[in-house]
C-alpha positions in Angstrom: -9.0 -8.7 -12.2 -12.3 -10.6 -11.7 -13.3 -13.2 -14.2 -15.8 -11.1 -16.1 -16.3 -11.7 -19.8 -15.3 -8.8 -22.1 -17.5 -7.4 -24.8 -16.3 -10.2 -27.0 -17.6 -13.9 -26.9 -14.8 -15.2 -24.6 -15.9 -16.6 -21.2 -13.2 -17.8 -18.8 -14.4 -20.4 -16.3 -12.4 -22.8 -14.3 -14.2 -25.8 -15.8 -15.0 -29.1 -14.1 -12.3 -31.2 -12.4 -12.4 -34.7 -11.0 -12.7 -33.5 -7.4 -14.1 -30.0 -7.9 -17.6 -29.0 -9.0 -17.8 -26.8 -12.1 -17.1 -23.2 -11.2 -20.1 -20.9 -11.8 -19.9 -18.8 -14.8 -19.6 -15.0 -14.6 -22.1 -12.9 -16.6 -22.7 -15.3 -19.5 -24.0 -12.8 -22.1 -23.2 -14.2 -25.6 -23.9 -10.9 -27.4 -21.0 -10.2 -29.8 -19.2 -7.0 -29.8 -20.4 -4.2 -32.1 -18.8 -4.5 -35.5 -18.0 -7.7 -37.4 -15.2 -10.0 -36.5 -14.5 -13.7 -36.8 -14.9 -15.7 -33.7 -12.7 -18.3 -35.3 -9.8 -15.9 -35.3 -10.0 -14.1 -32.0 -7.8 -11.1 -31.6 -5.1 -11.3 -28.9 -3.2 -8.1 -28.0 0.4 -9.2 -27.0 3.0 -7.1 -25.2 6.4 -8.7 -25.4 10.0 -8.3 -26.5 11.6 -8.6 -29.9 14.0 -11.5 -29.9 16.4 -11.6 -32.9 17.1 -15.3 -32.2 13.5 -16.1 -33.0 13.2 -18.3 -29.9 11.2 -16.3 -27.4 9.2 -13.1 -27.1 7.0 -12.0 -30.0 8.4 -14.6 -32.3 7.1 -17.4 -30.0 3.8 -15.6 -29.5 3.2 -15.1 -33.3 3.9 -18.7 -34.2 2.2 -20.4 -31.2 -0.9 -18.3 -31.2 -1.3 -18.6 -35.0 -1.0 -22.3 -34.6 -3.8 -22.2 -32.1 -6.1 -20.2 -34.4 -5.7 -16.7 -32.9 -5.0 -13.4 -34.7 -2.0 -11.9 -33.0 -1.7 -8.1 -32.5 1.9 -7.7 -31.4 3.2 -4.7 -29.4 7.0 -4.4 -29.2 8.0 -3.4 -25.7 11.8 -3.9 -25.8 14.5 -5.2 -28.2 16.6 -8.0 -26.9 20.3 -8.6 -27.8 20.5 -12.4 -27.5 21.6 -15.5 -29.4 20.6 -19.1 -29.0 22.5 -19.4 -25.8 22.0 -16.3 -23.7 20.6 -12.8 -23.4 23.2 -10.0 -23.4 21.2 -6.8 -23.0 17.8 -5.2 -23.8 16.7 -1.8 -25.1 13.3 -0.8 -23.9 11.0 1.3 -26.1 9.7 4.6 -24.8 6.5 4.1 -22.9 4.7 6.5 -25.2 5.6 4.2 -28.1 4.2 1.2 -26.4 1.0 3.1 -25.5 0.6 4.3 -29.1 1.0 0.8 -30.6 -1.6 -0.7 -28.2 -4.2 2.0 -28.4 -4.1 2.0 -32.2 -5.3 -1.7 -32.0 -7.6 -1.4 -29.1 -9.6 1.5 -30.7 -10.0 -0.5 -33.9 -10.4 -4.2 -33.1 -12.5 -6.3 -30.7 -9.6 -7.6 -28.6 -10.6 -10.8 -26.8 -7.7 -11.2 -24.5 -4.4 -9.4 -23.5 -1.2 -11.4 -23.1 1.7 -9.8 -21.3 5.3 -11.0 -21.5 8.5 -9.1 -20.9 7.8 -5.4 -20.8 11.4 -4.1 -20.6 11.0 -1.4 -18.0 9.0 -0.3 -15.0 7.7 2.7 -17.0 6.3 0.3 -19.6 4.7 -1.8 -16.9 2.9 1.4 -15.7 1.6 2.1 -19.3 0.4 -1.4 -19.8 -1.3 -1.5 -16.5 -3.1 1.7 -17.4 -4.2 0.2 -20.7 -5.5 -3.0 -18.9 -7.4 -0.8 -16.5 -9.0 1.1 -19.3 -10.2 -2.3 -20.7 -10.8 -3.9 -17.4 -13.4 -6.4 -18.7 -10.7 -8.0 -21.0 -9.0 -11.0 -19.4 -5.2 -10.8 -19.0 -2.7 -13.7 -19.2 0.7 -12.6 -17.7 3.9 -14.7 -18.2 6.9 -14.1 -16.0 10.1 -15.4 -17.6 13.5 -16.0 -16.0 15.1 -12.6 -15.9 18.2 -13.5 -14.0 20.3 -12.1 -16.8 19.1 -8.5 -16.0 21.0 -6.0 -13.9 20.0 -6.5 -10.3 18.9 -3.0 -9.6 16.9 -2.7 -12.8 15.4 -6.1 -12.2 14.2 -5.3 -8.7 12.5 -2.1 -10.0 10.9 -4.1 -12.8 9.6 -6.9 -10.6 8.3 -4.5 -8.1 6.4 -2.6 -10.8 5.1 -5.8 -12.3 3.8 -7.1 -8.9 2.3 -3.7 -7.9 0.8 -2.7 -11.3 0.4 -5.7 -13.6 -0.7 -8.5 -11.2 -3.8 -6.6 -9.9 -4.9 -6.6 -13.6 -4.0 -10.3 -14.2 -6.5 -13.1 -14.5 -4.0 -15.9 -15.0 -0.3 -15.8 -14.1 2.1 -18.3 -15.8 5.6 -19.0 -14.7 8.2 -21.7 -13.8 8.2 -22.9 -10.2 11.6 -21.6 -9.4 11.0 -18.2 -11.0 7.7 -17.6 -9.3 9.1 -18.8 -6.0 12.1 -16.4 -6.0 9.9 -13.5 -7.0 6.7 -14.0 -5.0 8.0 -15.8 -1.9 11.6 -14.5 -1.5 11.6 -15.1 2.3 10.3 -18.7 2.0 12.2 -21.1 4.3 13.0 -24.1 2.1 14.6 -26.1 5.0 11.4 -28.2 5.4 9.9 -28.1 1.8 9.7 -26.0 -1.3 6.4 -24.0 -1.8 3.5 -25.8 -3.4 1.6 -24.5 -6.4 -1.2 -23.3 -3.9 1.4 -21.5 -1.8 2.5 -19.6 -4.9 -1.1 -19.1 -6.0 -1.9 -17.6 -2.6 1.1 -15.2 -2.9 -0.1 -14.2 -6.4 -3.6 -13.8 -5.2 -2.5 -11.3 -2.5 -1.6 -9.1 -5.5 -4.9 -9.7 -7.2 -4.3 -12.8 -9.4 -7.2 -15.2 -9.7 -5.4 -18.3 -11.1 -1.7 -19.3 -11.3 -0.2 -21.9 -13.7 3.0 -23.2 -12.1 5.3 -25.2 -14.4 8.4 -27.3 -13.9 7.7 -28.5 -10.4 10.3 -31.3 -9.8 9.1 -34.9 -9.3 11.1 -38.1 -8.9 12.5 -40.0 -11.8 13.0 -37.1 -14.2 9.4 -36.0 -14.3 8.0 -32.6 -13.7 4.5 -31.5 -12.6 2.6 -28.5 -14.0 -0.2 -27.3 -11.7 -3.1 -24.9 -12.3 -4.1 -23.6 -8.9 -6.2 -21.0 -7.1 -5.7 -20.0 -3.5 -8.5 -22.4 -2.6 -7.8 -25.5 -4.7 -5.7 -27.3 -7.3 -7.7 -27.4 -10.6 -5.3 -29.4 -12.7 -2.1 -31.6 -12.5 -0.3 -32.5 -15.7 2.9 -34.6 -15.4 5.5 -34.9 -18.2 8.9 -36.5 -18.5 11.8 -34.1 -18.7 13.6 -33.7 -22.1 17.4 -34.2 -22.1 17.9 -31.0 -24.1 17.5 -27.4 -22.8 15.0 -25.1 -24.6 14.5 -21.4 -24.9 11.0 -20.0 -25.5 9.1 -22.8 -23.8 7.3 -20.6 -21.3 6.4 -18.0 -24.0 5.0 -20.9 -26.1 2.9 -22.3 -23.3 1.4 -18.9 -22.3 0.8 -18.0 -25.9 -1.2 -21.1 -26.7 -3.1 -20.8 -23.5 -4.0 -17.2 -24.4 -5.2 -18.2 -27.8 -7.4 -21.0 -26.6 -8.9 -18.9 -23.9 -9.6 -16.2 -26.4 -11.4 -18.7 -28.6 -13.8 -19.5 -25.7 -12.4 -22.6 -24.0 -12.7 -23.0 -20.3 -9.6 -22.5 -18.2 -9.0 -26.2 -17.3 -9.3 -27.6 -20.8 -7.4 -24.8 -22.3 -4.5 -25.3 -19.8 -4.5 -29.1 -20.4 -4.4 -28.6 -24.2 -1.7 -25.9 -24.1 0.5 -28.1 -21.9 0.2 -31.0 -24.4 0.9 -28.6 -27.3 4.1 -27.6 -25.6 5.1 -31.2 -24.9 4.8 -32.0 -28.6 6.5 -28.7 -29.7 9.5 -29.6 -27.4 9.5 -33.2 -28.7 9.8 -31.8 -32.3 12.3 -29.1 -31.2 15.3 -28.1 -33.3 18.6 -26.4 -32.9 19.4 -23.1 -34.7 22.8 -22.3 -33.2 25.3 -23.5 -30.6 23.0 -22.8 -27.6 19.6 -24.0 -26.6 17.0 -25.7 -28.7 13.8 -24.0 -29.9 10.3 -25.6 -29.6 8.7 -26.3 -33.0 5.4 -24.5 -32.8 4.5 -25.8 -36.2 5.0 -29.5 -35.4 1.5 -30.3 -36.6 2.5 -29.2 -40.1 5.2 -31.8 -40.5 4.3 -34.7 -42.9 4.5 -37.8 -40.7 3.5 -40.1 -43.6 6.2 -39.2 -46.0 7.8 -42.2 -47.7 11.4 -43.1 -46.9 12.1 -42.8 -50.5 11.4 -39.1 -50.3 14.5 -38.7 -48.1 16.7 -40.1 -50.9 15.6 -37.3 -53.2 18.2 -34.9 -54.4 19.1 -32.3 -51.8 18.2 -28.7 -52.7 21.1 -26.4 -53.6 22.6 -24.4 -50.8 21.6 -21.0 -52.3 19.1 -19.3 -54.4 19.2 -19.1 -58.2 19.3 -15.4 -59.1 18.4 -14.3 -62.6 21.0 -13.0 -65.0 21.2 -9.2 -64.5 21.3 -8.8 -68.2 18.3 -11.1 -68.7 16.1 -10.6 -65.5 13.1 -12.4 -67.0 15.1 -15.6 -67.2 14.0 -16.3 -70.8 16.5 -17.9 -73.1 18.8 -15.7 -75.1 
């Protein structure tokens, strides 16, 4: 979809770069939407999966967007069966259920931006595309996760539907280099070189995407590059050192923070830069919940970095809760 501002205060512009002039703004009307709402807590409508491990999907969206100051309106599209190591299956909701959840919000709240994650089925992709079309002035951030765990036939149907129905509605596409490469450039001959971010952005643009954020592009000496690109130019490079650990939920976290910052009115380049640095710090503070991959700490900023060492010597809390005596529920002495 074109970069047109919705009825809310958000304006997505590319922003200035070192070697690019500032992109001209679209219609820059600053009139707020009818009805009162807080610009400090922009509403973001999110379509994503329910992940019982708490690592990805709506769990990541809720924590990351809330950390970045957005009000999250979560729409469940499918229920995952997964643990901290792998995804075993998923159970898509009926497309009517997805439609009813979203329209209840859209008809009540001034949604600043729509964020799309895993939709679960081709039928759900069709419903979400129709909703985006009905609200065509609202920018869309779409994230494509690694879905290699899916059944091959179902995955092909889903990816075809996403490309044909969702990408024409998408303002910014986010995904890992290898995932976007396999999906958008399946016939690419890698004998000479792997596709660049602009190659992937061009392929995405053929389906209607204005900007593409390609993550995890391999660099020498255990570094990776993250590139924001359009078909015409590269708008941003951000290089980071690889972590030794493997994480689940990193892409959801990145795309969620990017969505929240864009919904709050930041330009695309600065929002992308800030969201990448947010993810780097969340990964650095990551933690393990089970025997599988680590989880980014989306609340890293809430940790007390100045606590005294003496605090660590305090008595450890008990392993369980203290329940009141059933015969004396108030806990008052007998």
